N, C-alpha and C positions, 0 to 999 in steps of 0.2 A: 199291420193290425187291420183286420177286416171289420167293417161295420155293415150289417146286413139288414135290409128292410124287406119284410114280407107284406105285400099289399094284395088285397082282394077287391076285385071290382070288374065291371064290364061296361064299356070296352076297356082295353089294357090301359092302366093309368100311366101318367108321366110323373117321374120322381125328380125332385130337386133336393140336393144335399147342400147344407149351409154350415159354415163354421161361424157361429155368432150370427151376424147379418151378411156375411160374405158368402156368395154363391160359389160352391166348389165344383159341382157336377150336376148336369141335367140330362135326363134321357129316360128311355124305357128300360125294362129289365128282361129277365128270362122267364117265359111262361112255364108254369109248373102244372097247367091244366086246371080244370074246375074253377076258372076265373082267378087263379092265384098267380101272382107275379113276384119274383124275387129280384131285388136290385141291390147290388153290392158296391160299396165304396172301400177301397183299400188304401191305407196310408202306410207306405213301405218303411219309412224310417221315422218313427215317432220320437221326438226330442222332448227334453224336459220343459220346453216352452209351451207344450201342449197341456200342461197340468191345469186342471180346472176349466179347460176349454169345453164349450157346449156345442155338440154337433147335432144338427136337426135334419130330419128328412121329411119332405112334404110330398104327398101323393095326391094327384088330381086327374080326373078324366072328364071334368065338366066345369064350365065357368059359372054354373048355376048355384053351386054351394062352395063354401070355403074348402081348401085342401085339408085332407087328414094329415095330422102332424104328430111325430114322436121325436123325443130328444134324449140325449145321453151326455152326462158330464164325465170328463176323463179324470180318473183318479190314478195316481202313479206311486210306485215305490222308487225313491231316489236316494242315491248315495250323497254324502256331503260333498260340497264343492271345495270348501276350504276349512281348515282348523288352524287357528292362530292365537298365540298369546298376545294379550293387549300390551304387554311390556316385558322386556327382558333386561332386568337390572344387572349392571356390570358388577355391582357390589351390594351386599346386604349386611346389615349390622345385627349381630346376635341379640335376640330378645326384643327387638323393635318390631312393631306390627307392620305388615305389608299386605296390600290387596292386589291380586293379579287375576285378570279375567281370561277365560278360554272361550273364544268365540267360534262357534261352528255354524256354517252357513250352508243351506241347500239340502239338508236331510229331511225327507218327507216320507211318511207322515210323522215319524218319531225321531228323536235325537237322544243318543246316550253319550254322556261325557264322563270320562274317568280321569282321575289325577293319579299319577304314578311317580315313585321315587326309586331310581335304579331298577325299574321294571317290577317294583312291588307297590301295592296300594299305598298311597300317601294318606296317612290317618291323622295328621296333625291339622289343627285349625278348623275353621267353619266354612261350609260351602252353601252358596245361595244360587238358585237357578232363576234366570230371567229369560222368558220366552217372548220373542217379538217377531211374529210372522215366521219367515223362513230362517231367522237368525236366533240361535239359542246361546246364551252365555252362562257359564258356570263361574261364579265369582268366589275365589278362594281368599280367605283372610287367615293369616298365620304369622307366627313368630319363629323365625329360624333359630336353630341351636348350633353350637359349635360342631356337633356330630354331623350336621347337614353339609358341612363344607366339602366342596368337591363332588357332591352327588348331582345327579341329573333329575330335575323336576320336569315332568312331561305330562301333557294332557292329550287324551285320545278322544276323538269324536267319531261316532259311527251311527249308522242306522241299524238298530237291533234286529230288524227283520230281514236284513240283507247280509250275507256272508261276504267277507273280504271288503268291507266298506270302511275300514278304519283309516282315518287320516290323523296325523299327530304333529305336535310342535313341542319344542323343549328348550330348556335353558340350563346351563351348568351353574350351580349356586356357589358363588364366591362369598363365603361368610367371614366377616371380620369379627374377631373376638379377642379378649385379653388372654394372656398366656395361661395354660393349664399346666401346673408344675407338680412333679412328684420326685422326691429324693429317695435314693436307696443306697445301701452299701454295695460295693462291688460284688458281682454275681459269684465270683470265685472265693469270697470270704465267708467264714463262719462267724457270725457276730458273737457267739458264745465262747469263741476260742481265739481271741485277739490278745497277744502278749506284748509286753514292752520289747521294743526293738523290731517289731513287725512293720511292714509297709501296709498302709491302709489307703483305700481310695473310695470316693463316693461318686455316684452317677446322678446327674440332674436330668430328668426326663421332661421334655418340654414340647407341648403342642401350642402353636400360636399362628395367627393370621392377622396382620402381617408378621413375618418372622421377628423374633425378639432381637432387640438391638443392644441389650445389656443383661448380663448375668452377674449376680453378686452372691457372696457366701458369708455365712455367719456361724460363730461358735458361742453358744450361750448368750446370744443376742448381740455379740460384738463382731464387727466386720473382720473377715479373714482376707488377707491380701497375699499375693505371691511373695515368697521369700526363699530363694533357692538355698541360701546358707542354712536356714533353719529346716530345710527339707519340705517346704510347702510349695507345691507346684499346681498351678491352675491352668487347665488346658480345655478350652471351649466349654464343654458341659461336664467336666470332671474335676474333682479336687483330690490331689494325692498328698498324703502325709507320710513322709519317710521316717523310719526308725522312731515310732511313736513312743511316748512316755506317758506316765500317769497324768501329767498336766494336759494331755490331749483328750482326756475323758470329758464327756458332756454332751450337749445337744447341738446338732448341726442342722443347718437349713440352707436352701438356695432360693433365690428369687430371680424372676425374669420379667423384663419390661418390654412392651412394644407401644405402638401409637394408641392402642385401646386401653392401656393401663399396666399396672405392675401387680404380680401375684407371687406370694411366698409359699413355699412348700410346707407341709407339716414337718415338725422336727424329727430327726432320727438320732437315737441315743447311741453313743459310742462308749463301750466299757473296755477298759484296759486291765488285763490281769497282771498284777505286779509279781515280780520274782521273789520279793521279800517284803 
């Protein structure tokens, strides 16, 4: 980066360059004629430490008067040095409020911070910006939902005036929540065409974190347990009723429990068409 002083005077002036109060270079310059002298200071590798430095040049050709002086303050466009989440929780509980800050340091003169979820804008919660010198913090307050489980929460810090300046930090959200339960008749069955003697099965669809440790079944509010002799077979998330009769009609439900609680499905009606 060149800094150039053009000085006019006779005889040829002596120029002193200063960084603050530190003398950097002293000497004459190149005469351009008509009592004009050009003196050049070149700084080959300007680093970010030069931000806001004040460079001064003083020109003098006599001790009788103070030297003429000009100064320039260095302004710079700088990329972020770091982008970091203040905390990376190993577990989050659904519907509890959490506060996470994204701290971006070193972006000058502006800082842009974006929150993303699986590379899409994160639109939940509230965001507050705190600007403290070269450190800018975006503080996110939010309540995670079960659908957020397993997604990546990421913050991106950049200087909006510089391309390719984005730095990021992220965390995989591990959301703990009670089971979400839905019951359905087997996909191969027609609920309007179930007759006595048919085999019927139900499927209990469960989403849970942590995984469910218990599944229970009920018929018209009464527990259903496995009974191979009666043709009742319970297998993981399915209930099989072999050779159904009219007494199997009614409402069926399944329930699942984990460390966060127990949830029962909405009931599903089973209608048996009798032969007589």
